[in-house]
GUVOGU-469231 format. One record per residue: residue number from 1; y, x, z of N, C-alpha, C, O in turn; residue in three letters. Coordinates in steps of 0.1 Angstrom, whole numbers, plus 2048, in hexadecimal, padded with zeros to 3 digits. Atoms other than C-alpha are relative to their C-alpha. Layout:
n / nY / nX / nZ / caY / caX / caZ / cY / cX / cZ / oY / oX / oZ / res
NUM / Y / X / Z / Y / X / Z / Y / X / Z / Y / X / Z / ALA $
...
//
This chain:
n / nY / nX / nZ / caY / caX / caZ / cY / cX / cZ / oY / oX / oZ / res
1 / 7F6 / 808 / 7F9 / 6C6 / 326 / A88 / 7F9 / 7F3 / 804 / 7F3 / 7EC / 7FC / MET $
2 / 806 / 80C / 7FB / 6BB / 309 / A9D / 808 / 7F4 / 7FC / 813 / 7F5 / 7F7 / THR $
3 / 7F9 / 80C / 803 / 6C4 / 2E5 / A98 / 80D / 7FE / 808 / 817 / 7FA / 803 / VAL $
4 / 7F4 / 801 / 7F7 / 6DC / 2E6 / AB6 / 80B / 809 / 7FB / 817 / 806 / 7FB / ALA $
5 / 7F5 / 7F7 / 806 / 6EE / 304 / AA7 / 806 / 7FB / 7F4 / 812 / 7FD / 7F1 / GLU $
6 / 7FB / 805 / 80D / 6F1 / 2F4 / A85 / 80A / 7F4 / 803 / 814 / 7F3 / 7FD / LYS $
7 / 7F7 / 80B / 7FD / 700 / 2D5 / A95 / 80D / 805 / 806 / 818 / 800 / 803 / ILE $
8 / 7F4 / 7FA / 7FA / 718 / 2EA / AAA / 809 / 806 / 7F6 / 815 / 804 / 7F6 / THR $
9 / 7F8 / 7FA / 80B / 723 / 2FD / A8B / 806 / 7F5 / 7F8 / 812 / 7F7 / 7F4 / LEU $
10 / 7FA / 80B / 808 / 728 / 2DD / A78 / 80B / 7F9 / 807 / 816 / 7F6 / 801 / TRP $
11 / 7F6 / 807 / 7F8 / 73C / 2CD / A94 / 80D / 809 / 801 / 818 / 804 / 800 / LEU $
12 / 7F5 / 7F6 / 801 / 752 / 2ED / A95 / 807 / 7FF / 7F3 / 813 / 800 / 7F2 / ALA $
13 / 7FA / 801 / 80D / 758 / 2EA / A70 / 807 / 7F3 / 7FE / 812 / 7F2 / 7F8 / GLN $
14 / 7F9 / 80D / 801 / 761 / 2C5 / A73 / 80D / 801 / 808 / 817 / 7FB / 804 / VAL $
15 / 7F4 / 7FF / 7F8 / 77A / 2CD / A8F / 80B / 809 / 7F8 / 817 / 806 / 7FA / ARG $
16 / 7F6 / 7F8 / 808 / 78A / 2E7 / A77 / 804 / 7F9 / 7F3 / 80D / 7FF / 7EC / ALA $
17 / 7FD / 806 / 80D / 78B / 2CF / A5A / 80E / 7FA / 800 / 814 / 7F7 / 80A / ALA $
18 / 7F3 / 805 / 802 / 7AB / 2C3 / A4B / 800 / 7F0 / 801 / 7F5 / 7EA / 800 / GLY $
19 / 7FF / 80E / 7FF / 7B8 / 29F / A4E / 7FB / 7F9 / 7F3 / 7F5 / 7EE / 7F4 / ARG $
20 / 804 / 806 / 80C / 7B1 / 298 / A29 / 7F1 / 7FE / 7FF / 7EC / 7F4 / 7FA / ALA $
21 / 80F / 800 / 800 / 78C / 2A0 / A2C / 7FB / 7F5 / 809 / 7F2 / 7ED / 806 / VAL $
22 / 804 / 80A / 7F6 / 789 / 28B / A4B / 804 / 7F2 / 7FB / 7FC / 7E8 / 7FE / LEU $
23 / 7FC / 80D / 805 / 79C / 26E / A3B / 7F7 / 7FB / 7F5 / 7F3 / 7F0 / 7F6 / LEU $
24 / 809 / 804 / 80A / 785 / 26E / A1D / 7F2 / 7FC / 806 / 7EC / 7F3 / 801 / MET $
25 / 80D / 803 / 7F9 / 766 / 26E / A34 / 801 / 7F3 / 807 / 7F8 / 7EB / 807 / ARG $
26 / 7FE / 80E / 7FA / 775 / 250 / A47 / 800 / 7F5 / 7F5 / 7FB / 7EB / 7F7 / LEU $
27 / 800 / 809 / 80B / 77B / 23F / A25 / 7F1 / 7FD / 7FC / 7ED / 7F2 / 7FA / VAL $
28 / 80E / 802 / 804 / 756 / 245 / A1C / 7F9 / 7F7 / 80B / 7F2 / 7EE / 807 / ILE $
29 / 806 / 808 / 7F5 / 74B / 237 / A3E / 804 / 7F1 / 800 / 7FC / 7E8 / 801 / ALA $
30 / 7FB / 80E / 800 / 761 / 218 / A3C / 7FC / 7F8 / 7F4 / 7F7 / 7ED / 7F5 / PHE $
31 / 804 / 807 / 80C / 75A / 20F / A18 / 7F1 / 7FE / 7FF / 7EC / 7F4 / 7FB / ALA $
32 / 80F / 802 / 7FF / 735 / 215 / A1D / 7FC / 7F5 / 80A / 7F3 / 7EE / 807 / GLY $
33 / 803 / 80A / 7F7 / 735 / 1FF / A3B / 803 / 7F2 / 7FA / 7FB / 7E8 / 7FC / ALA $
34 / 7FD / 80D / 807 / 746 / 1E3 / A27 / 7F5 / 7FD / 7F6 / 7F1 / 7F2 / 7F5 / VAL $
35 / 80B / 802 / 80A / 72C / 1E8 / A0B / 7F3 / 7FC / 806 / 7EB / 7F5 / 800 / ALA $
36 / 80D / 805 / 7FA / 710 / 1E3 / A24 / 802 / 7F3 / 807 / 7F9 / 7EB / 807 / LEU $
37 / 7FE / 80C / 7F8 / 720 / 1C7 / A39 / 801 / 7F4 / 7F7 / 7FC / 7E9 / 7FA / ILE $
38 / 7FD / 80C / 808 / 72C / 1B0 / A1D / 7F3 / 7FA / 7FA / 7F2 / 7ED / 7FC / VAL $
39 / 80D / 807 / 805 / 709 / 1AA / A0D / 7F8 / 7FB / 80C / 7F1 / 7F1 / 80A / PRO $
40 / 808 / 805 / 7F4 / 6FA / 1A7 / A30 / 804 / 7F3 / 806 / 7FC / 7EC / 80C / SER $
41 / 7FB / 80C / 7FA / 710 / 18A / A3A / 800 / 7F4 / 7F6 / 805 / 7E9 / 7F9 / VAL $
42 / 801 / 80B / 80A / 709 / 175 / A1A / 7F6 / 7F6 / 804 / 7ED / 7F9 / 80C / GLN $
43 / 809 / 80B / 7FD / 6F6 / 155 / A1A / 7F2 / 803 / 7FB / 7E8 / 7FF / 801 / ALA $
44 / 80E / 7FD / 805 / 6D9 / 163 / A06 / 7FA / 80B / 809 / 801 / 812 / 810 / TRP $
45 / 807 / 7F7 / 7F7 / 6BF / 178 / A18 / 7FF / 80D / 7FA / 7F7 / 80F / 7F0 / ASP $
46 / 801 / 7F2 / 805 / 6C4 / 19D / A12 / 7F4 / 806 / 805 / 7EF / 803 / 80F / GLN $
47 / 80C / 7F8 / 7FD / 6A6 / 1B4 / A12 / 804 / 808 / 80D / 80E / 80F / 80D / VAL $
48 / 7FD / 7F9 / 7F3 / 6A4 / 1C2 / A36 / 800 / 80F / 7FF / 806 / 816 / 807 / ASP $
49 / 801 / 7F2 / 802 / 69C / 1E4 / A29 / 80D / 806 / 7FC / 810 / 812 / 7FE / LEU $
50 / 7F3 / 7FB / 805 / 6BF / 1E8 / A1A / 809 / 806 / 80B / 80D / 811 / 80A / ILE $
51 / 7F8 / 7FA / 7F5 / 6D2 / 1EC / A3B / 7F9 / 80C / 807 / 7FF / 815 / 80B / PRO $
52 / 808 / 7F5 / 7FA / 6B6 / 201 / A49 / 801 / 80D / 7F9 / 802 / 818 / 7FF / ILE $
53 / 7FE / 7F4 / 809 / 6B9 / 219 / A2C / 80E / 804 / 7FF / 812 / 810 / 7FF / LEU $
54 / 7F2 / 7FD / 803 / 6DE / 216 / A27 / 808 / 806 / 80B / 810 / 80F / 809 / GLY $
55 / 7F8 / 7FA / 7F5 / 6EB / 21E / A4A / 7FE / 80F / 801 / 808 / 816 / 802 / VAL $
56 / 801 / 7F2 / 7FF / 6DB / 240 / A4D / 805 / 808 / 7F3 / 80A / 813 / 7F4 / PRO $
57 / 7FA / 7FA / 80C / 6E4 / 248 / A28 / 80F / 801 / 801 / 815 / 80B / 7FD / MET $
58 / 7F2 / 800 / 7FF / 708 / 23F / A2F / 804 / 80B / 80A / 80E / 812 / 808 / LEU $
59 / 7FC / 7F5 / 7F6 / 709 / 255 / A4F / 7FE / 80E / 7FA / 806 / 816 / 7FC / ALA $
60 / 802 / 7F2 / 806 / 6FA / 272 / A3B / 80A / 803 / 7F6 / 80E / 80E / 7F4 / ALA $
61 / 7F5 / 7FD / 80A / 713 / 26D / A1F / 80D / 804 / 806 / 814 / 80C / 801 / THR $
62 / 7F3 / 7FC / 7F9 / 730 / 26F / A38 / 7FF / 80E / 804 / 808 / 816 / 803 / VAL $
63 / 802 / 7F2 / 7FB / 721 / 28F / A46 / 7FE / 80A / 7F5 / 804 / 814 / 7F5 / VAL $
64 / 803 / 7F7 / 80B / 714 / 29E / A26 / 804 / 7F9 / 7F3 / 7FA / 7F4 / 7EC / LEU $
65 / 7FC / 807 / 80C / 728 / 28F / A09 / 7FB / 806 / 7F3 / 7FA / 7FF / 7E9 / PRO $
66 / 805 / 7FA / 80C / 71A / 2A8 / 9F0 / 7F0 / 7FE / 7FF / 7EB / 805 / 7F6 / ASP $
67 / 80E / 802 / 801 / 6F6 / 29C / 9F6 / 7FD / 7F5 / 7F7 / 806 / 7ED / 7F3 / SER $
68 / 804 / 80A / 809 / 6E2 / 285 / 9E1 / 800 / 7F2 / 807 / 7FF / 7E8 / 800 / VAL $
69 / 800 / 80D / 7F9 / 6E3 / 26A / 9FC / 80B / 7F7 / 7FD / 80A / 7EB / 7FE / LEU $
70 / 7F5 / 809 / 804 / 705 / 25E / 9F1 / 7FD / 7F8 / 7F3 / 800 / 7EC / 7F2 / GLY $
71 / 804 / 807 / 80D / 6F7 / 256 / 9CE / 7F5 / 7F5 / 804 / 7F6 / 7EA / 7FE / THR $
72 / 80A / 80A / 7FC / 6D9 / 245 / 9DE / 806 / 7F4 / 807 / 801 / 7E9 / 805 / LEU $
73 / 7F9 / 80B / 7FA / 6F0 / 230 / 9F4 / 806 / 7F7 / 7F6 / 805 / 7EB / 7F7 / PHE $
74 / 7F9 / 809 / 80A / 703 / 224 / 9D6 / 7F6 / 7F9 / 7F7 / 7F9 / 7EF / 7F1 / VAL $
75 / 80A / 807 / 807 / 6E2 / 21B / 9C6 / 7F8 / 7F6 / 809 / 7F4 / 7EB / 804 / LEU $
76 / 808 / 808 / 7F7 / 6D1 / 20B / 9E4 / 807 / 7F2 / 803 / 801 / 7E8 / 803 / VAL $
77 / 7F9 / 80D / 7FD / 6ED / 1F1 / 9EC / 7FF / 7F6 / 7F4 / 7FC / 7EA / 7F7 / VAL $
78 / 802 / 80A / 80B / 6ED / 1E1 / 9C9 / 7F1 / 7FC / 7FE / 7EF / 7F1 / 7F9 / PRO $
79 / 80E / 804 / 801 / 6C7 / 1E2 / 9C9 / 7FD / 7F4 / 808 / 7F5 / 7EB / 804 / THR $
80 / 802 / 80B / 7F8 / 6C7 / 1CA / 9E6 / 806 / 7F3 / 7FA / 801 / 7E8 / 7FB / GLY $
81 / 7FA / 80B / 807 / 6DF / 1B4 / 9D3 / 7F8 / 7FB / 7F4 / 7F6 / 7EF / 7F3 / TRP $
82 / 808 / 803 / 80B / 6CA / 1B5 / 9B4 / 7F3 / 7F8 / 803 / 7EF / 7F0 / 7FC / PHE $
83 / 80D / 805 / 7FC / 6AB / 1AC / 9C6 / 801 / 7F1 / 804 / 7F8 / 7E9 / 801 / MET $
84 / 7FF / 80D / 7FA / 6B7 / 18C / 9D8 / 80D / 7F9 / 7FE / 80E / 7ED / 802 / ARG $
85 / 7F3 / 805 / 800 / 6DB / 187 / 9D1 / 802 / 7F5 / 7F5 / 7FA / 7F5 / 7EC / GLY $
86 / 7FE / 80A / 80A / 6EA / 16B / 9BC / 804 / 807 / 7F3 / 809 / 812 / 7F3 / PRO $
87 / 7FD / 7FA / 80D / 6EF / 171 / 997 / 80E / 7FF / 7FB / 813 / 806 / 7F2 / GLY $
88 / 7F2 / 802 / 804 / 713 / 165 / 995 / 809 / 80A / 807 / 806 / 810 / 811 / GLU $
89 / 7F6 / 7F7 / 7FB / 732 / 17A / 99B / 807 / 7F8 / 80C / 80B / 7EC / 80A / VAL $
90 / 7F9 / 806 / 7F5 / 742 / 173 / 9BD / 809 / 80A / 806 / 809 / 816 / 803 / SER $
91 / 7F7 / 7F7 / 7F9 / 75D / 181 / 9D4 / 7F8 / 80B / 808 / 7FC / 817 / 808 / TRP $
92 / 808 / 7F6 / 7F9 / 742 / 192 / 9E9 / 7FA / 80A / 7F8 / 7F9 / 816 / 7FC / SER $
93 / 805 / 7F6 / 80A / 733 / 1A3 / 9CB / 80B / 809 / 7FC / 809 / 815 / 7FB / LEU $
94 / 7F5 / 7F8 / 804 / 755 / 1AF / 9C0 / 804 / 80A / 80C / 807 / 816 / 809 / ALA $
95 / 7FC / 7F8 / 7F5 / 75D / 1BC / 9E3 / 7F6 / 80B / 802 / 7F9 / 817 / 805 / VAL $
96 / 80B / 7F6 / 7FF / 73B / 1CE / 9E5 / 801 / 80A / 7F5 / 800 / 816 / 7F8 / THR $
97 / 7FF / 7F7 / 80B / 740 / 1DD / 9C3 / 80C / 80A / 802 / 80B / 816 / 7FF / ALA $
98 / 7F4 / 7F7 / 7FE / 763 / 1EA / 9CC / 7FD / 80A / 80B / 801 / 815 / 80A / ILE $
99 / 804 / 7F7 / 7F5 / 756 / 1F8 / 9ED / 7F7 / 80B / 7FB / 7F9 / 817 / 7FF / ALA $
100 / 809 / 7F5 / 805 / 73B / 20B / 9DA / 807 / 809 / 7F7 / 804 / 815 / 7F7 / LEU $
101 / 7F8 / 7F7 / 808 / 754 / 218 / 9C1 / 808 / 80A / 809 / 80A / 816 / 806 / VAL $
102 / 7F8 / 7F7 / 7F7 / 76A / 225 / 9DE / 7F7 / 80A / 806 / 7FB / 816 / 808 / ILE $
103 / 809 / 7F6 / 7FA / 74B / 235 / 9EE / 7FD / 80B / 7F6 / 7FD / 817 / 7F9 / VAL $
104 / 803 / 7F6 / 80A / 743 / 246 / 9CD / 80B / 809 / 7FE / 809 / 816 / 7FE / HIS $
105 / 7F5 / 7F7 / 803 / 766 / 253 / 9C7 / 803 / 809 / 80C / 806 / 815 / 80B / LEU $
106 / 7FE / 7F8 / 7F4 / 76B / 25E / 9EB / 7F6 / 80B / 802 / 7F9 / 816 / 806 / ALA $
107 / 80B / 7F7 / 7FF / 749 / 26F / 9EB / 802 / 80B / 7F6 / 800 / 817 / 7F9 / THR $
108 / 7FE / 7F6 / 80B / 751 / 281 / 9CA / 80B / 809 / 804 / 80A / 815 / 802 / ALA $
109 / 7F5 / 7F7 / 7FB / 772 / 28E / 9D9 / 7FB / 809 / 80B / 7FD / 815 / 80B / PHE $
110 / 804 / 7F8 / 7F4 / 763 / 299 / 9FA / 7F5 / 80A / 7FD / 7F4 / 814 / 804 / THR $
111 / 80B / 7F7 / 803 / 744 / 2A8 / 9EB / 805 / 80E / 7FA / 7FD / 817 / 7FA / ALA $
112 / 7FB / 7F4 / 805 / 75A / 2C2 / 9DA / 804 / 80A / 80A / 806 / 816 / 807 / GLN $
113 / 7FA / 7F7 / 7F5 / 766 / 2D0 / 9FB / 7F6 / 802 / 80B / 7EE / 7F9 / 80F / LEU $
114 / 808 / 7FE / 7F4 / 754 / 2E0 / A18 / 806 / 7F8 / 80B / 812 / 7F5 / 80B / PRO $
115 / 7FB / 808 / 7F5 / 757 / 2CE / A39 / 80C / 806 / 807 / 813 / 7FF / 80E / SER $
116 / 7F6 / 7F9 / 7F9 / 76E / 2E8 / A46 / 80D / 803 / 7F8 / 816 / 80A / 7FC / TYR $
117 / 7F5 / 7FD / 80A / 786 / 2E8 / A28 / 80D / 7FA / 806 / 80D / 7EF / 80C / ALA $
118 / 7F3 / 804 / 7FD / 7AB / 2E5 / A2F / 808 / 7FE / 7F3 / 80B / 808 / 7ED / ARG $
119 / 7F8 / 803 / 80C / 7BE / 2D4 / A13 / 80B / 7F7 / 804 / 80B / 7F0 / 80E / ILE $
120 / 7F4 / 809 / 7FD / 7DF / 2C2 / A11 / 7FD / 7F2 / 7FA / 7F5 / 7F1 / 7F1 / HIS $
121 / 802 / 80D / 805 / 7E1 / 29D / A0C / 803 / 7FE / 7F1 / 7FF / 7F5 / 7EB / ARG $
122 / 7FC / 801 / 80E / 7F0 / 2A3 / 9EA / 7F4 / 802 / 7F7 / 7F4 / 7FD / 7EB / ASN $
123 / 80C / 7FF / 808 / 7CD / 2AC / 9DE / 7FA / 7F3 / 7FD / 7F2 / 7F1 / 7F3 / ALA $
124 / 806 / 80E / 802 / 7C4 / 287 / 9E1 / 807 / 7F9 / 7F5 / 802 / 7EF / 7F0 / LEU $
125 / 7F8 / 808 / 80A / 7DF / 27D / 9C8 / 7F9 / 800 / 7F3 / 7FB / 7F6 / 7EB / GLN $
126 / 807 / 800 / 80C / 7C9 / 287 / 9AB / 7F6 / 7F5 / 800 / 7F2 / 7F0 / 7F5 / ARG $
127 / 80A / 80A / 7FF / 7B0 / 26D / 9B7 / 805 / 7F2 / 802 / 7FE / 7E8 / 800 / TRP $
128 / 7FB / 80D / 7FE / 7C7 / 250 / 9BE / 800 / 7F7 / 7F4 / 7FB / 7EC / 7F4 / TRP $
129 / 7FF / 808 / 80C / 7CD / 245 / 99A / 7F2 / 7FC / 7FB / 7F0 / 7F0 / 7F8 / LEU $
130 / 80D / 804 / 804 / 7A8 / 246 / 98F / 7F9 / 7F6 / 80A / 7F2 / 7ED / 805 / PRO $
131 / 806 / 809 / 7F6 / 79E / 236 / 9AF / 806 / 7F2 / 7FF / 7FE / 7E8 / 800 / GLY $
132 / 7FA / 80D / 802 / 7B7 / 21A / 9AB / 7FC / 7F9 / 7F4 / 7F9 / 7ED / 7F4 / ALA $
133 / 805 / 806 / 80D / 7AD / 214 / 987 / 7F2 / 7FB / 802 / 7EF / 7F0 / 7FD / VAL $
134 / 80E / 804 / 7FE / 788 / 213 / 991 / 800 / 7F3 / 809 / 7F8 / 7EA / 806 / ALA $
135 / 800 / 80B / 7F6 / 78F / 1FB / 9AE / 805 / 7F3 / 7F9 / 800 / 7E8 / 7FC / VAL $
136 / 7FA / 80C / 807 / 7A4 / 1E3 / 997 / 7F6 / 7FC / 7F5 / 7F5 / 7F0 / 7F3 / VAL $
137 / 808 / 803 / 80C / 78D / 1E5 / 979 / 7F2 / 7FB / 803 / 7EC / 7F4 / 7FB / LEU $
138 / 80D / 805 / 7FD / 76C / 1DF / 98B / 7FE / 7F1 / 800 / 7F6 / 7EC / 7FA / VAL $
139 / 801 / 80F / 800 / 772 / 1BA / 993 / 803 / 7FA / 7F2 / 7FE / 7F0 / 7EE / PRO $
140 / 7FD / 805 / 80E / 782 / 1B5 / 970 / 7F4 / 801 / 7F7 / 7F1 / 7F7 / 7F0 / VAL $
141 / 80C / 7FF / 809 / 763 / 1C2 / 95E / 7F5 / 7F7 / 805 / 7EE / 7F1 / 7FD / VAL $
142 / 80B / 809 / 7FA / 74C / 1AE / 976 / 803 / 7F2 / 7FB / 7FA / 7EB / 7F7 / ALA $
143 / 7FC / 80E / 804 / 75F / 18E / 96E / 7FE / 7FE / 7F1 / 7F8 / 7F4 / 7EC / VAL $
144 / 801 / 800 / 80E / 760 / 196 / 949 / 7F1 / 800 / 7FC / 7ED / 7F8 / 7F3 / ALA $
145 / 80F / 800 / 803 / 73A / 19E / 949 / 7FA / 7F2 / 803 / 7F1 / 7EE / 7FC / ALA $
146 / 806 / 80D / 7FD / 733 / 17D / 95A / 804 / 7F5 / 7F6 / 7FC / 7ED / 7F3 / ALA $
147 / 7FC / 809 / 80A / 748 / 16A / 941 / 7F8 / 802 / 7F3 / 7F4 / 7F8 / 7EC / LEU $
148 / 807 / 7FD / 80C / 737 / 17B / 924 / 7F1 / 7FC / 801 / 7EC / 7F6 / 7F8 / VAL $
149 / 80E / 804 / 7FE / 715 / 175 / 933 / 7FE / 7F1 / 800 / 7F4 / 7EC / 7FA / GLU $
150 / 801 / 80F / 800 / 71C / 150 / 938 / 803 / 7FA / 7F3 / 7FF / 7EF / 7F1 / GLY $
151 / 7FD / 806 / 80D / 728 / 14C / 914 / 7F4 / 800 / 7F7 / 7F4 / 7F9 / 7ED / ALA $
152 / 80C / 7FF / 808 / 705 / 154 / 906 / 803 / 804 / 7F1 / 7FF / 7FE / 7E8 / HIS $
153 / 7FD / 7FB / 80D / 714 / 167 / 8E9 / 7F6 / 80B / 7FB / 7F1 / 812 / 804 / LEU $
154 / 808 / 7F4 / 805 / 700 / 17F / 8D3 / 807 / 80D / 802 / 813 / 80D / 7FF / PRO $
155 / 7F9 / 7F3 / 7FF / 707 / 1A3 / 8DB / 807 / 802 / 80E / 810 / 80A / 80F / GLY $
156 / 7F9 / 7FF / 7F3 / 711 / 19E / 900 / 7FE / 80D / 806 / 806 / 812 / 80D / THR $
157 / 803 / 7F3 / 7FA / 700 / 1BE / 90A / 809 / 80A / 7FA / 80E / 813 / 801 / LEU $
158 / 7F7 / 7F7 / 807 / 715 / 1D1 / 8F0 / 80E / 7FE / 806 / 815 / 808 / 808 / LEU $
159 / 7F2 / 802 / 7FB / 735 / 1C1 / 8FD / 801 / 805 / 80E / 80B / 80C / 812 / ILE $
160 / 800 / 7FB / 7F3 / 72C / 1C9 / 921 / 800 / 80F / 801 / 808 / 815 / 808 / THR $
161 / 801 / 7F2 / 801 / 723 / 1ED / 919 / 80E / 806 / 7FB / 812 / 810 / 800 / VAL $
162 / 7F3 / 7FB / 805 / 744 / 1F1 / 905 / 80A / 7FF / 80B / 813 / 807 / 80D / ALA $
163 / 7F6 / 802 / 7F5 / 758 / 1E3 / 923 / 7FE / 80B / 80A / 808 / 811 / 80F / ALA $
164 / 803 / 7F5 / 7F6 / 747 / 1FB / 93B / 804 / 80E / 7FB / 809 / 816 / 802 / LEU $
165 / 7FC / 7F3 / 806 / 74D / 218 / 923 / 80F / 801 / 800 / 814 / 80C / 803 / SER $
166 / 7F1 / 800 / 800 / 772 / 20F / 920 / 805 / 802 / 80E / 80E / 80A / 810 / LEU $
167 / 7FC / 7FD / 7F2 / 775 / 20E / 946 / 7FE / 80E / 804 / 806 / 814 / 80A / VAL $
168 / 803 / 7F2 / 7FD / 764 / 22F / 949 / 80A / 80A / 7FA / 80F / 813 / 800 / THR $
169 / 7F6 / 7F7 / 807 / 77B / 23F / 92F / 80E / 7FE / 807 / 815 / 808 / 808 / LEU $
170 / 7F3 / 802 / 7FA / 79A / 22F / 940 / 800 / 808 / 80E / 80A / 80F / 810 / THR $
171 / 800 / 7F9 / 7F4 / 790 / 23E / 962 / 800 / 80F / 7FD / 807 / 817 / 804 / ILE $
172 / 800 / 7F2 / 803 / 788 / 260 / 952 / 80D / 805 / 7FB / 812 / 80F / 7FF / TRP $
173 / 7F2 / 7FC / 804 / 7AA / 260 / 941 / 80A / 800 / 80B / 812 / 809 / 80C / TYR $
174 / 7F6 / 800 / 7F4 / 7BC / 256 / 961 / 7FE / 80B / 809 / 807 / 80F / 810 / ALA $
175 / 802 / 7F4 / 7F7 / 7AB / 273 / 973 / 806 / 80C / 7FA / 805 / 817 / 800 / ALA $
176 / 7F9 / 7F5 / 806 / 7BD / 28A / 95B / 7F6 / 809 / 7F9 / 7FA / 815 / 7F7 / GLY $
177 / 80A / 7F7 / 807 / 79E / 297 / 949 / 805 / 802 / 7F2 / 80B / 7F9 / 7EC / GLN $
178 / 7FC / 7FD / 80E / 7A3 / 2A7 / 927 / 7F3 / 800 / 7F8 / 7E8 / 804 / 7FD / LYS $
179 / 80C / 800 / 808 / 78B / 2A3 / 90A / 7FB / 80E / 7FE / 803 / 818 / 7FD / PRO $
180 / 805 / 7F2 / 802 / 774 / 2C1 / 905 / 803 / 805 / 7F2 / 802 / 7FD / 7E8 / ALA $
181 / 7FC / 7FA / 80D / 77F / 2D8 / 8E9 / 7F4 / 805 / 7F9 / 7F5 / 80A / 7EE / SER $
//
């Protein structure tokens, strides 16, 4: 099969896709764009390689959400922040973190489905609560971690790890997961 035939087949599958699948791919594209743009417009000088790598990774994640490029995108954007960004918590950091969480959740949902899947919007309901919990708790944990870090208390790493573990368990519980028997 030639490249042109593969593209034609993929476009036919996209035309046959349901609205929920297309909606989630639009969410990936929008949240990913926010995650790329917010660090780019900050006063500190972001590494130029981040947008150069991030844009194709985001496009590939929208097209192929079950590929490893989605994970790499979620790792590349914070890497740029870690390399040259400020150490304190700010609104732009929280917005970028929330956008990355949304990219992660939307990609996880979309990766389960082939591009031509037809599902009802009710299938998204299982993802609304964990997504909302994650979006609300990400800035709360970031602010709490900043306060603990600024306090110079012994055991701050343990407190941060415990807070992240609690958030993970809360999202896991909100997703309706059952403990393994």
